[in-house]
All heavy atoms as TSV, in Angstrom:
chain	resi	resn	atom	element	x	y	z
A	1	GLU	N	N	0.841	-1.184	0.000
A	1	GLU	CA	C	0.000	0.000	0.000
A	1	GLU	C	C	0.880	1.238	0.000
A	1	GLU	O	O	1.746	1.383	0.860
A	1	GLU	CB	C	-0.899	-0.033	1.232
A	1	GLU	CG	C	-1.874	1.103	1.243
A	1	GLU	CD	C	-2.829	1.001	2.436
A	1	GLU	OE1	O	-3.152	-0.111	2.860
A	1	GLU	OE2	O	-3.213	2.064	2.915
A	2	MET	N	N	0.662	2.122	-0.958
A	2	MET	CA	C	1.477	3.331	-1.055
A	2	MET	C	C	0.985	4.402	-0.107
A	2	MET	O	O	-0.204	4.590	0.081
A	2	MET	CB	C	1.450	3.880	-2.476
A	2	MET	CG	C	2.252	3.072	-3.454
A	2	MET	SD	S	2.394	3.908	-5.019
A	2	MET	CE	C	3.540	5.218	-4.595
A	3	SER	N	N	1.920	5.116	0.459
A	3	SER	CA	C	1.594	6.229	1.338
A	3	SER	C	C	1.281	7.448	0.492
A	3	SER	O	O	1.950	7.717	-0.495
A	3	SER	CB	C	2.784	6.524	2.252
A	3	SER	OG	O	2.547	7.696	2.986
A	4	THR	N	N	0.265	8.184	0.874
A	4	THR	CA	C	-0.094	9.380	0.125
A	4	THR	C	C	0.253	10.644	0.899
A	4	THR	O	O	-0.246	11.711	0.603
A	4	THR	CB	C	-1.615	9.393	-0.192
A	4	THR	OG1	O	-2.326	9.277	1.042
A	4	THR	CG2	C	-1.981	8.276	-1.129
A	5	THR	N	N	1.118	10.525	1.891
A	5	THR	CA	C	1.492	11.700	2.672
A	5	THR	C	C	2.397	12.601	1.856
A	5	THR	O	O	3.229	12.138	1.085
A	5	THR	CB	C	2.196	11.312	3.986
A	5	THR	OG1	O	3.363	10.571	3.657
A	5	THR	CG2	C	1.293	10.489	4.882
A	6	TYR	N	N	2.227	13.891	2.033
A	6	TYR	CA	C	3.033	14.880	1.331
A	6	TYR	C	C	4.365	15.053	2.046
A	6	TYR	O	O	4.424	15.083	3.261
A	6	TYR	CB	C	2.289	16.215	1.284
A	6	TYR	CG	C	3.121	17.311	0.681
A	6	TYR	CD1	C	3.297	17.404	-0.688
A	6	TYR	CD2	C	3.756	18.234	1.487
A	6	TYR	CE1	C	4.069	18.396	-1.253
A	6	TYR	CE2	C	4.541	19.238	0.930
A	6	TYR	CZ	C	4.692	19.319	-0.431
A	6	TYR	OH	O	5.469	20.299	-0.968
A	7	GLN	N	N	5.439	15.143	1.263
A	7	GLN	CA	C	6.750	15.388	1.838
A	7	GLN	C	C	7.228	16.772	1.421
A	7	GLN	O	O	7.124	17.141	0.255
A	7	GLN	CB	C	7.753	14.340	1.354
A	7	GLN	CG	C	7.463	12.971	1.897
A	7	GLN	CD	C	8.448	11.954	1.362
A	7	GLN	OE1	O	8.830	12.021	0.209
A	7	GLN	NE2	N	8.837	11.032	2.200
A	8	THR	N	N	7.744	17.511	2.374
A	8	THR	CA	C	8.279	18.832	2.070
A	8	THR	C	C	9.577	18.682	1.287
A	8	THR	O	O	10.206	17.628	1.329
A	8	THR	CB	C	8.573	19.615	3.368
A	8	THR	OG1	O	9.636	18.955	4.053
A	8	THR	CG2	C	7.348	19.729	4.244
A	9	PRO	N	N	10.010	19.735	0.580
A	9	PRO	CA	C	11.282	19.644	-0.143
A	9	PRO	C	C	12.448	19.265	0.771
A	9	PRO	O	O	13.335	18.517	0.373
A	9	PRO	CB	C	11.459	21.045	-0.722
A	9	PRO	CG	C	10.057	21.533	-0.892
A	9	PRO	CD	C	9.301	20.958	0.281
A	10	LYS	N	N	12.459	19.746	1.998
A	10	LYS	CA	C	13.530	19.410	2.931
A	10	LYS	C	C	13.537	17.913	3.223
A	10	LYS	O	O	14.591	17.276	3.259
A	10	LYS	CB	C	13.383	20.201	4.233
A	10	LYS	CG	C	14.524	19.970	5.195
A	10	LYS	CD	C	14.391	20.825	6.431
A	10	LYS	CE	C	15.575	20.544	7.346
A	10	LYS	NZ	N	15.491	21.271	8.587
A	11	GLU	N	N	12.374	17.327	3.405
A	11	GLU	CA	C	12.292	15.888	3.660
A	11	GLU	C	C	12.803	15.101	2.460
A	11	GLU	O	O	13.482	14.106	2.601
A	11	GLU	CB	C	10.849	15.476	3.969
A	11	GLU	CG	C	10.361	15.922	5.324
A	11	GLU	CD	C	8.878	15.656	5.511
A	11	GLU	OE1	O	8.127	15.666	4.521
A	11	GLU	OE2	O	8.492	15.448	6.663
A	12	ARG	N	N	12.505	15.575	1.267
A	12	ARG	CA	C	12.939	14.897	0.056
A	12	ARG	C	C	14.459	14.896	-0.059
A	12	ARG	O	O	15.049	13.922	-0.461
A	12	ARG	CB	C	12.338	15.550	-1.180
A	12	ARG	CG	C	10.890	15.195	-1.356
A	12	ARG	CD	C	10.332	15.793	-2.609
A	12	ARG	NE	N	9.130	16.483	-2.222
A	12	ARG	CZ	C	8.668	17.578	-2.783
A	12	ARG	NH1	N	9.303	18.140	-3.763
A	12	ARG	NH2	N	7.559	18.129	-2.375
A	13	THR	N	N	15.098	16.005	0.283
A	13	THR	CA	C	16.551	16.081	0.162
A	13	THR	C	C	17.248	15.290	1.250
A	13	THR	O	O	18.426	15.010	1.149
A	13	THR	CB	C	17.049	17.542	0.198
A	13	THR	OG1	O	16.597	18.157	1.406
A	13	THR	CG2	C	16.535	18.331	-0.981
A	14	ASN	N	N	16.549	14.893	2.278
A	14	ASN	CA	C	17.140	14.078	3.336
A	14	ASN	C	C	17.094	12.594	3.005
A	14	ASN	O	O	17.288	11.768	3.876
A	14	ASN	CB	C	16.421	14.327	4.675
A	14	ASN	CG	C	16.784	15.669	5.265
A	14	ASN	OD1	O	17.808	16.229	4.935
A	14	ASN	ND2	N	15.944	16.170	6.131
A	15	GLY	N	N	16.815	12.234	1.765
A	15	GLY	CA	C	16.854	10.844	1.349
A	15	GLY	C	C	15.561	10.097	1.579
A	15	GLY	O	O	15.489	8.907	1.346
A	16	GLN	N	N	14.514	10.776	2.006
A	16	GLN	CA	C	13.246	10.100	2.239
A	16	GLN	C	C	12.427	10.005	0.964
A	16	GLN	O	O	11.403	9.363	0.931
A	16	GLN	CB	C	12.445	10.827	3.321
A	16	GLN	CG	C	13.118	10.783	4.675
A	16	GLN	CD	C	12.344	11.575	5.715
A	16	GLN	OE1	O	11.232	12.012	5.450
A	16	GLN	NE2	N	12.922	11.762	6.871
A	17	PHE	N	N	12.881	10.665	-0.080
A	17	PHE	CA	C	12.171	10.666	-1.357
A	17	PHE	C	C	13.157	10.133	-2.391
A	17	PHE	O	O	14.210	10.696	-2.606
A	17	PHE	CB	C	11.742	12.098	-1.687
A	17	PHE	CG	C	10.774	12.200	-2.813
A	17	PHE	CD1	C	9.439	11.919	-2.619
A	17	PHE	CD2	C	11.191	12.582	-4.061
A	17	PHE	CE1	C	8.534	12.014	-3.660
A	17	PHE	CE2	C	10.304	12.692	-5.112
A	17	PHE	CZ	C	8.971	12.403	-4.910
A	18	ALA	N	N	12.844	9.027	-2.999
A	18	ALA	CA	C	13.779	8.369	-3.918
A	18	ALA	C	C	14.141	9.285	-5.091
A	18	ALA	O	O	13.285	9.965	-5.640
A	18	ALA	CB	C	13.159	7.088	-4.440
A	19	LYS	N	N	15.406	9.263	-5.450
A	19	LYS	CA	C	15.877	10.048	-6.577
A	19	LYS	C	C	15.272	9.476	-7.859
A	19	LYS	O	O	15.274	8.264	-8.067
A	19	LYS	CB	C	17.405	9.971	-6.614
A	19	LYS	CG	C	18.045	10.920	-7.577
A	19	LYS	CD	C	19.553	10.924	-7.384
A	19	LYS	CE	C	20.190	11.847	-8.367
A	19	LYS	NZ	N	21.650	11.860	-8.240
A	20	LEU	N	N	14.753	10.336	-8.713
A	20	LEU	CA	C	14.055	9.879	-9.916
A	20	LEU	C	C	14.849	10.095	-11.197
A	20	LEU	O	O	14.610	9.426	-12.193
A	20	LEU	CB	C	12.711	10.592	-10.045
A	20	LEU	CG	C	11.733	10.381	-8.890
A	20	LEU	CD1	C	10.497	11.245	-9.089
A	20	LEU	CD2	C	11.359	8.925	-8.763
A	21	LEU	N	N	15.784	11.051	-11.182
A	21	LEU	CA	C	16.557	11.370	-12.372
A	21	LEU	C	C	18.044	11.311	-12.063
A	21	LEU	O	O	18.478	11.726	-10.989
A	21	LEU	CB	C	16.200	12.773	-12.882
A	21	LEU	CG	C	14.764	12.977	-13.339
A	21	LEU	CD1	C	14.498	14.453	-13.596
A	21	LEU	CD2	C	14.481	12.160	-14.584
A	22	PHE	N	N	18.818	10.811	-13.015
A	22	PHE	CA	C	20.248	10.644	-12.822
A	22	PHE	C	C	21.016	11.219	-14.003
A	22	PHE	O	O	20.576	11.113	-15.148
A	22	PHE	CB	C	20.588	9.152	-12.697
A	22	PHE	CG	C	19.933	8.498	-11.529
A	22	PHE	CD1	C	18.658	7.955	-11.639
A	22	PHE	CD2	C	20.566	8.430	-10.305
A	22	PHE	CE1	C	18.037	7.354	-10.560
A	22	PHE	CE2	C	19.954	7.835	-9.212
A	22	PHE	CZ	C	18.694	7.297	-9.342
A	23	THR	N	N	22.181	11.811	-13.733
A	23	THR	CA	C	23.038	12.299	-14.803
A	23	THR	C	C	23.621	11.105	-15.543
A	23	THR	O	O	23.549	9.960	-15.076
A	23	THR	CB	C	24.194	13.143	-14.242
A	23	THR	OG1	O	25.022	12.294	-13.427
A	23	THR	CG2	C	23.694	14.341	-13.449
A	24	ILE	N	N	24.249	11.367	-16.676
A	24	ILE	CA	C	24.894	10.299	-17.437
A	24	ILE	C	C	26.006	9.676	-16.595
A	24	ILE	O	O	26.158	8.455	-16.561
A	24	ILE	CB	C	25.427	10.833	-18.784
A	24	ILE	CG1	C	24.241	11.169	-19.693
A	24	ILE	CG2	C	26.367	9.836	-19.451
A	24	ILE	CD1	C	24.608	11.822	-20.998
A	25	LYS	N	N	26.755	10.504	-15.883
A	25	LYS	CA	C	27.842	10.002	-15.042
A	25	LYS	C	C	27.288	9.108	-13.923
A	25	LYS	O	O	27.817	8.031	-13.659
A	25	LYS	CB	C	28.633	11.171	-14.453
A	25	LYS	CG	C	29.829	10.737	-13.657
A	25	LYS	CD	C	30.601	11.930	-13.136
A	25	LYS	CE	C	31.755	11.462	-12.259
A	25	LYS	NZ	N	32.477	12.588	-11.671
A	26	ASP	N	N	26.214	9.560	-13.260
A	26	ASP	CA	C	25.584	8.749	-12.205
A	26	ASP	C	C	25.118	7.408	-12.768
A	26	ASP	O	O	25.303	6.366	-12.157
A	26	ASP	CB	C	24.359	9.466	-11.606
A	26	ASP	CG	C	24.712	10.668	-10.763
A	26	ASP	OD1	O	25.879	10.773	-10.322
A	26	ASP	OD2	O	23.817	11.505	-10.548
A	27	THR	N	N	24.508	7.456	-13.938
A	27	THR	CA	C	23.989	6.242	-14.570
A	27	THR	C	C	25.123	5.276	-14.899
A	27	THR	O	O	24.997	4.067	-14.680
A	27	THR	CB	C	23.193	6.598	-15.842
A	27	THR	OG1	O	22.143	7.502	-15.477
A	27	THR	CG2	C	22.591	5.368	-16.493
A	28	ALA	N	N	26.229	5.812	-15.376
A	28	ALA	CA	C	27.389	4.971	-15.684
A	28	ALA	C	C	27.879	4.266	-14.422
A	28	ALA	O	O	28.192	3.074	-14.452
A	28	ALA	CB	C	28.507	5.818	-16.291
A	29	GLU	N	N	27.909	4.984	-13.306
A	29	GLU	CA	C	28.337	4.378	-12.044
A	29	GLU	C	C	27.346	3.305	-11.587
A	29	GLU	O	O	27.752	2.236	-11.147
A	29	GLU	CB	C	28.499	5.451	-10.975
A	29	GLU	CG	C	29.695	6.348	-11.211
A	29	GLU	CD	C	29.808	7.473	-10.194
A	29	GLU	OE1	O	29.178	7.406	-9.126
A	29	GLU	OE2	O	30.550	8.420	-10.483
A	30	ILE	N	N	26.066	3.592	-11.703
A	30	ILE	CA	C	25.032	2.635	-11.290
A	30	ILE	C	C	25.135	1.351	-12.102
A	30	ILE	O	O	25.034	0.247	-11.563
A	30	ILE	CB	C	23.620	3.250	-11.451
A	30	ILE	CG1	C	23.414	4.365	-10.419
A	30	ILE	CG2	C	22.526	2.191	-11.334
A	30	ILE	CD1	C	22.211	5.244	-10.697
A	31	LEU	N	N	25.360	1.482	-13.403
A	31	LEU	CA	C	25.395	0.319	-14.294
A	31	LEU	C	C	26.799	-0.270	-14.452
A	31	LEU	O	O	26.981	-1.229	-15.197
A	31	LEU	CB	C	24.837	0.702	-15.676
A	31	LEU	CG	C	23.371	1.131	-15.704
A	31	LEU	CD1	C	22.982	1.603	-17.102
A	31	LEU	CD2	C	22.471	-0.002	-15.241
A	32	SER	N	N	27.776	0.314	-13.771
A	32	SER	CA	C	29.170	-0.150	-13.845
A	32	SER	C	C	29.676	-0.177	-15.283
A	32	SER	O	O	30.184	-1.196	-15.781
A	32	SER	CB	C	29.323	-1.539	-13.209
A	32	SER	OG	O	28.972	-1.484	-11.863
A	33	MET	N	N	29.502	0.939	-15.971
A	33	MET	CA	C	29.991	1.053	-17.340
A	33	MET	C	C	30.509	2.464	-17.563
A	33	MET	O	O	30.369	3.329	-16.706
A	33	MET	CB	C	28.901	0.675	-18.351
A	33	MET	CG	C	27.658	1.500	-18.292
A	33	MET	SD	S	26.412	1.099	-19.562
A	33	MET	CE	C	26.063	-0.595	-19.287
A	34	SER	N	N	31.088	2.691	-18.712
A	34	SER	CA	C	31.650	4.004	-19.010
A	34	SER	C	C	30.549	4.996	-19.412
A	34	SER	O	O	29.451	4.601	-19.819
A	34	SER	CB	C	32.671	3.899	-20.142
A	34	SER	OG	O	32.013	3.603	-21.359
A	35	VAL	N	N	30.898	6.275	-19.309
A	35	VAL	CA	C	29.990	7.339	-19.746
A	35	VAL	C	C	29.705	7.177	-21.243
A	35	VAL	O	O	28.574	7.356	-21.693
A	35	VAL	CB	C	30.603	8.724	-19.431
A	35	VAL	CG1	C	29.861	9.841	-20.129
A	35	VAL	CG2	C	30.641	8.953	-17.930
A	36	LYS	N	N	30.738	6.801	-21.993
A	36	LYS	CA	C	30.581	6.607	-23.441
A	36	LYS	C	C	29.552	5.510	-23.736
A	36	LYS	O	O	28.722	5.648	-24.641
A	36	LYS	CB	C	31.939	6.252	-24.059
A	36	LYS	CG	C	31.976	6.274	-25.542
A	36	LYS	CD	C	33.400	6.092	-26.044
A	36	LYS	CE	C	33.453	6.183	-27.545
A	36	LYS	NZ	N	34.834	6.070	-28.043
A	37	SER	N	N	29.594	4.435	-22.955
A	37	SER	CA	C	28.627	3.345	-23.147
A	37	SER	C	C	27.204	3.804	-22.854
A	37	SER	O	O	26.264	3.438	-23.563
A	37	SER	CB	C	28.986	2.154	-22.257
A	37	SER	OG	O	30.187	1.575	-22.676
A	38	VAL	N	N	27.040	4.620	-21.812
A	38	VAL	CA	C	25.702	5.141	-21.478
A	38	VAL	C	C	25.202	6.026	-22.615
A	38	VAL	O	O	24.035	5.939	-23.013
A	38	VAL	CB	C	25.720	5.904	-20.139
A	38	VAL	CG1	C	24.390	6.612	-19.900
A	38	VAL	CG2	C	26.029	4.957	-18.990
A	39	ARG	N	N	26.084	6.860	-23.175
A	39	ARG	CA	C	25.685	7.706	-24.312
A	39	ARG	C	C	25.242	6.848	-25.505
A	39	ARG	O	O	24.269	7.174	-26.183
A	39	ARG	CB	C	26.826	8.632	-24.719
A	39	ARG	CG	C	27.097	9.723	-23.720
A	39	ARG	CD	C	28.143	10.707	-24.238
A	39	ARG	NE	N	28.573	11.615	-23.214
A	39	ARG	CZ	C	27.909	12.690	-22.815
A	39	ARG	NH1	N	26.761	12.992	-23.385
A	39	ARG	NH2	N	28.379	13.472	-21.863
A	40	ARG	N	N	25.944	5.742	-25.747
A	40	ARG	CA	C	25.549	4.833	-26.831
A	40	ARG	C	C	24.172	4.230	-26.571
A	40	ARG	O	O	23.355	4.106	-27.487
A	40	ARG	CB	C	26.579	3.711	-26.986
A	40	ARG	CG	C	27.793	4.110	-27.754
A	40	ARG	CD	C	28.594	2.860	-28.132
A	40	ARG	NE	N	30.000	3.200	-28.149
A	40	ARG	CZ	C	30.921	2.737	-27.312
A	40	ARG	NH1	N	30.616	1.857	-26.394
A	40	ARG	NH2	N	32.163	3.112	-27.413
A	41	LEU	N	N	23.929	3.829	-25.318
A	41	LEU	CA	C	22.617	3.262	-24.974
A	41	LEU	C	C	21.513	4.289	-25.188
A	41	LEU	O	O	20.413	3.947	-25.638
A	41	LEU	CB	C	22.619	2.762	-23.526
A	41	LEU	CG	C	23.499	1.547	-23.245
A	41	LEU	CD1	C	23.551	1.268	-21.746
A	41	LEU	CD2	C	23.003	0.329	-23.998
A	42	LEU	N	N	21.793	5.556	-24.879
A	42	LEU	CA	C	20.815	6.626	-25.118
A	42	LEU	C	C	20.559	6.776	-26.619
A	42	LEU	O	O	19.409	6.886	-27.053
A	42	LEU	CB	C	21.312	7.951	-24.530
A	42	LEU	CG	C	21.214	8.085	-23.018
A	42	LEU	CD1	C	22.033	9.274	-22.536
A	42	LEU	CD2	C	19.767	8.230	-22.582
A	43	GLU	N	N	21.627	6.778	-27.411
A	43	GLU	CA	C	21.493	6.923	-28.865
A	43	GLU	C	C	20.681	5.782	-29.467
A	43	GLU	O	O	19.905	5.983	-30.400
A	43	GLU	CB	C	22.875	6.960	-29.522
A	43	GLU	CG	C	23.623	8.245	-29.293
A	43	GLU	CD	C	25.072	8.182	-29.799
A	43	GLU	OE1	O	25.426	7.216	-30.518
A	43	GLU	OE2	O	25.838	9.092	-29.459
A	44	ARG	N	N	20.865	4.581	-28.941
A	44	ARG	CA	C	20.150	3.397	-29.451
A	44	ARG	C	C	18.737	3.272	-28.896
A	44	ARG	O	O	17.991	2.377	-29.286
A	44	ARG	CB	C	20.940	2.134	-29.093
A	44	ARG	CG	C	22.253	2.039	-29.805
A	44	ARG	CD	C	23.029	0.823	-29.355
A	44	ARG	NE	N	24.356	0.814	-29.947
A	44	ARG	CZ	C	25.376	0.139	-29.463
A	44	ARG	NH1	N	25.238	-0.599	-28.380
A	44	ARG	NH2	N	26.548	0.186	-30.055
A	45	GLY	N	N	18.391	4.121	-27.944
A	45	GLY	CA	C	17.047	4.082	-27.370
A	45	GLY	C	C	16.876	3.039	-26.275
A	45	GLY	O	O	15.751	2.759	-25.862
A	46	LEU	N	N	17.984	2.455	-25.814
A	46	LEU	CA	C	17.900	1.451	-24.752
A	46	LEU	C	C	17.776	2.084	-23.372
A	46	LEU	O	O	17.353	1.431	-22.423
A	46	LEU	CB	C	19.115	0.517	-24.818
A	46	LEU	CG	C	19.214	-0.280	-26.127
A	46	LEU	CD1	C	20.527	-1.023	-26.198
A	46	LEU	CD2	C	18.038	-1.238	-26.245
A	47	LEU	N	N	18.171	3.336	-23.260
A	47	LEU	CA	C	17.929	4.156	-22.064
A	47	LEU	C	C	17.209	5.406	-22.538
A	47	LEU	O	O	17.433	5.866	-23.669
A	47	LEU	CB	C	19.244	4.559	-21.387
A	47	LEU	CG	C	19.954	3.518	-20.547
A	47	LEU	CD1	C	21.299	4.073	-20.068
A	47	LEU	CD2	C	19.125	3.074	-19.361
A	48	LYS	N	N	16.381	5.949	-21.688
A	48	LYS	CA	C	15.627	7.149	-22.070
A	48	LYS	C	C	15.935	8.294	-21.117
A	48	LYS	O	O	15.931	8.127	-19.905
A	48	LYS	CB	C	14.137	6.850	-22.057
A	48	LYS	CG	C	13.721	5.895	-23.150
A	48	LYS	CD	C	12.235	5.676	-23.152
A	48	LYS	CE	C	11.771	4.825	-24.292
A	48	LYS	NZ	N	12.376	3.547	-24.444
A	49	ALA	N	N	16.197	9.463	-21.710
A	49	ALA	CA	C	16.429	10.669	-20.927
A	49	ALA	C	C	15.137	11.472	-20.877
A	49	ALA	O	O	14.276	11.348	-21.756
A	49	ALA	CB	C	17.540	11.501	-21.555
A	50	ASN	N	N	15.018	12.295	-19.855
A	50	ASN	CA	C	13.844	13.146	-19.723
A	50	ASN	C	C	13.867	14.183	-20.845
A	50	ASN	O	O	14.786	14.999	-20.915
A	50	ASN	CB	C	13.874	13.832	-18.352
A	50	ASN	CG	C	12.622	14.613	-18.081
A	50	ASN	OD1	O	12.020	15.167	-18.983
A	50	ASN	ND2	N	12.232	14.670	-16.834
A	51	PRO	N	N	12.884	14.188	-21.735
A	51	PRO	CA	C	12.905	15.091	-22.888
A	51	PRO	C	C	12.594	16.549	-22.552
A	51	PRO	O	O	12.823	17.428	-23.368
A	51	PRO	CB	C	11.824	14.507	-23.801
A	51	PRO	CG	C	10.885	13.827	-22.881
A	51	PRO	CD	C	11.722	13.312	-21.743
A	52	ALA	N	N	12.116	16.803	-21.365
A	52	ALA	CA	C	11.724	18.164	-21.008
A	52	ALA	C	C	12.914	19.031	-20.607
A	52	ALA	O	O	12.778	20.249	-20.493
A	52	ALA	CB	C	10.704	18.129	-19.863
A	53	LEU	N	N	14.055	18.426	-20.398
A	53	LEU	CA	C	15.211	19.158	-19.901
A	53	LEU	C	C	16.314	19.252	-20.944
A	53	LEU	O	O	16.489	18.355	-21.761
A	53	LEU	CB	C	15.762	18.460	-18.644
A	53	LEU	CG	C	14.760	18.288	-17.514
A	53	LEU	CD1	C	15.338	17.405	-16.426
A	53	LEU	CD2	C	14.382	19.637	-16.939
A	54	ARG	N	N	17.052	20.355	-20.901
A	54	ARG	CA	C	18.167	20.545	-21.825
A	54	ARG	C	C	19.319	19.590	-21.502
A	54	ARG	O	O	19.943	19.023	-22.374
A	54	ARG	CB	C	18.632	22.000	-21.737
A	54	ARG	CG	C	19.515	22.399	-22.860
A	54	ARG	CD	C	19.759	23.893	-22.856
A	54	ARG	NE	N	21.151	24.104	-23.203
A	54	ARG	CZ	C	21.949	24.947	-22.628
A	54	ARG	NH1	N	21.508	25.720	-21.668
A	54	ARG	NH2	N	23.193	25.055	-23.009
A	55	VAL	N	N	19.575	19.429	-20.208
A	55	VAL	CA	C	20.604	18.500	-19.753
A	55	VAL	C	C	19.997	17.105	-19.761
A	55	VAL	O	O	18.868	16.915	-19.327
A	55	VAL	CB	C	21.053	18.862	-18.312
A	55	VAL	CG1	C	22.013	17.826	-17.760
A	55	VAL	CG2	C	21.644	20.248	-18.286
A	56	LYS	N	N	20.738	16.140	-20.269
A	56	LYS	CA	C	20.207	14.774	-20.310
A	56	LYS	C	C	20.206	14.181	-18.905
A	56	LYS	O	O	21.251	13.985	-18.309
A	56	LYS	CB	C	21.033	13.910	-21.243
A	56	LYS	CG	C	20.820	14.255	-22.691
A	56	LYS	CD	C	21.336	13.152	-23.579
A	56	LYS	CE	C	21.291	13.552	-25.016
A	56	LYS	NZ	N	20.036	13.442	-25.642
A	57	LEU	N	N	19.011	13.917	-18.408
A	57	LEU	CA	C	18.839	13.243	-17.132
A	57	LEU	C	C	18.058	11.964	-17.402
A	57	LEU	O	O	17.002	11.992	-18.029
A	57	LEU	CB	C	18.108	14.127	-16.119
A	57	LEU	CG	C	18.880	15.345	-15.639
A	57	LEU	CD1	C	18.013	16.189	-14.712
A	57	LEU	CD2	C	20.163	14.938	-14.926
A	58	ILE	N	N	18.598	10.867	-16.942
A	58	ILE	CA	C	18.017	9.563	-17.233
A	58	ILE	C	C	17.081	9.161	-16.107
A	58	ILE	O	O	17.417	9.292	-14.930
A	58	ILE	CB	C	19.137	8.527	-17.435
A	58	ILE	CG1	C	19.982	8.981	-18.634
A	58	ILE	CG2	C	18.580	7.138	-17.668
A	58	ILE	CD1	C	21.402	8.566	-18.583
A	59	THR	N	N	15.919	8.683	-16.467
A	59	THR	CA	C	14.912	8.341	-15.468
A	59	THR	C	C	15.251	7.030	-14.766
A	59	THR	O	O	15.835	6.125	-15.361
A	59	THR	CB	C	13.516	8.201	-16.108
A	59	THR	OG1	O	13.550	7.116	-17.032
A	59	THR	CG2	C	13.091	9.476	-16.811
A	60	ARG	N	N	14.881	6.957	-13.504
A	60	ARG	CA	C	15.054	5.727	-12.716
A	60	ARG	C	C	14.329	4.574	-13.419
A	60	ARG	O	O	14.833	3.464	-13.515
A	60	ARG	CB	C	14.487	5.928	-11.315
A	60	ARG	CG	C	14.413	4.638	-10.496
A	60	ARG	CD	C	13.795	4.874	-9.147
A	60	ARG	NE	N	14.639	5.634	-8.265
A	60	ARG	CZ	C	15.634	5.112	-7.533
A	60	ARG	NH1	N	15.882	3.834	-7.591
A	60	ARG	NH2	N	16.365	5.863	-6.759
A	61	GLU	N	N	13.142	4.860	-13.921
A	61	GLU	CA	C	12.329	3.851	-14.605
A	61	GLU	C	C	13.076	3.253	-15.803
A	61	GLU	O	O	13.062	2.049	-16.029
A	61	GLU	CB	C	11.020	4.497	-15.055
A	61	GLU	CG	C	10.054	3.578	-15.729
A	61	GLU	CD	C	8.786	4.319	-16.112
A	61	GLU	OE1	O	8.761	4.886	-17.219
A	61	GLU	OE2	O	7.845	4.330	-15.313
A	62	SER	N	N	13.763	4.112	-16.559
A	62	SER	CA	C	14.510	3.663	-17.725
A	62	SER	C	C	15.680	2.773	-17.315
A	62	SER	O	O	15.948	1.743	-17.950
A	62	SER	CB	C	15.013	4.875	-18.505
A	62	SER	OG	O	15.814	4.480	-19.584
A	63	ILE	N	N	16.381	3.160	-16.244
A	63	ILE	CA	C	17.509	2.360	-15.760
A	63	ILE	C	C	17.016	0.995	-15.290
A	63	ILE	O	O	17.594	-0.046	-15.633
A	63	ILE	CB	C	18.255	3.101	-14.627
A	63	ILE	CG1	C	18.915	4.370	-15.173
A	63	ILE	CG2	C	19.302	2.189	-13.978
A	63	ILE	CD1	C	19.459	5.295	-14.104
A	64	GLU	N	N	15.924	0.988	-14.533
A	64	GLU	CA	C	15.381	-0.281	-14.025
A	64	GLU	C	C	14.928	-1.185	-15.170
A	64	GLU	O	O	15.163	-2.394	-15.153
A	64	GLU	CB	C	14.234	-0.013	-13.054
A	64	GLU	CG	C	14.704	0.587	-11.743
A	64	GLU	CD	C	13.578	1.017	-10.823
A	64	GLU	OE1	O	12.404	1.047	-11.259
A	64	GLU	OE2	O	13.877	1.342	-9.665
A	65	ALA	N	N	14.300	-0.613	-16.191
A	65	ALA	CA	C	13.842	-1.400	-17.338
A	65	ALA	C	C	15.035	-1.980	-18.092
A	65	ALA	O	O	15.007	-3.140	-18.517
A	65	ALA	CB	C	13.003	-0.531	-18.271
A	66	PHE	N	N	16.105	-1.198	-18.242
A	66	PHE	CA	C	17.304	-1.682	-18.929
A	66	PHE	C	C	17.927	-2.850	-18.168
A	66	PHE	O	O	18.308	-3.861	-18.762
A	66	PHE	CB	C	18.332	-0.561	-19.107
A	66	PHE	CG	C	19.618	-1.043	-19.686
A	66	PHE	CD1	C	19.715	-1.352	-21.025
A	66	PHE	CD2	C	20.734	-1.238	-18.877
A	66	PHE	CE1	C	20.903	-1.835	-21.563
A	66	PHE	CE2	C	21.921	-1.711	-19.404
A	66	PHE	CZ	C	22.007	-2.009	-20.748
A	67	VAL	N	N	18.015	-2.722	-16.845
A	67	VAL	CA	C	18.602	-3.787	-16.035
A	67	VAL	C	C	17.797	-5.069	-16.164
A	67	VAL	O	O	18.342	-6.168	-16.279
A	67	VAL	CB	C	18.723	-3.348	-14.550
A	67	VAL	CG1	C	19.080	-4.504	-13.656
A	67	VAL	CG2	C	19.753	-2.226	-14.412
A	68	LYS	N	N	16.469	-4.951	-16.183
A	68	LYS	CA	C	15.606	-6.137	-16.313
A	68	LYS	C	C	15.823	-6.833	-17.658
A	68	LYS	O	O	15.868	-8.059	-17.711
A	68	LYS	CB	C	14.138	-5.753	-16.157
A	68	LYS	CG	C	13.728	-5.505	-14.730
A	68	LYS	CD	C	12.275	-5.140	-14.647
A	68	LYS	CE	C	11.913	-4.757	-13.217
A	68	LYS	NZ	N	10.537	-4.290	-13.115
A	69	THR	N	N	15.953	-6.062	-18.724
A	69	THR	CA	C	16.118	-6.674	-20.044
A	69	THR	C	C	17.539	-7.179	-20.258
A	69	THR	O	O	17.729	-8.156	-20.962
A	69	THR	CB	C	15.760	-5.684	-21.179
A	69	THR	OG1	O	16.603	-4.552	-21.089
A	69	THR	CG2	C	14.306	-5.282	-21.111
A	70	ALA	N	N	18.515	-6.542	-19.638
A	70	ALA	CA	C	19.917	-6.950	-19.801
A	70	ALA	C	C	20.255	-8.136	-18.924
A	70	ALA	O	O	21.184	-8.877	-19.214
A	70	ALA	CB	C	20.844	-5.789	-19.482
A	71	GLY	N	N	19.525	-8.305	-17.837
A	71	GLY	CA	C	19.843	-9.364	-16.885
A	71	GLY	C	C	19.200	-10.624	-17.231
A	71	GLY	O	O	19.535	-11.723	-17.268
């Protein structure tokens, strides 16, 4: 059962709110691969970045989906 309680921004930054977007460098560390490899996965559509932002931020959902298909 999911909690529907509201969390303030301060609570979110204290680690109580799961991080949803990751930089290419963060993603490379999470997946234990190079930044270049993550960029290739983005180009091939195997990872998805948030299209609303100028800086490429990769969604947690995309990383989890990639791990499931790669594993």
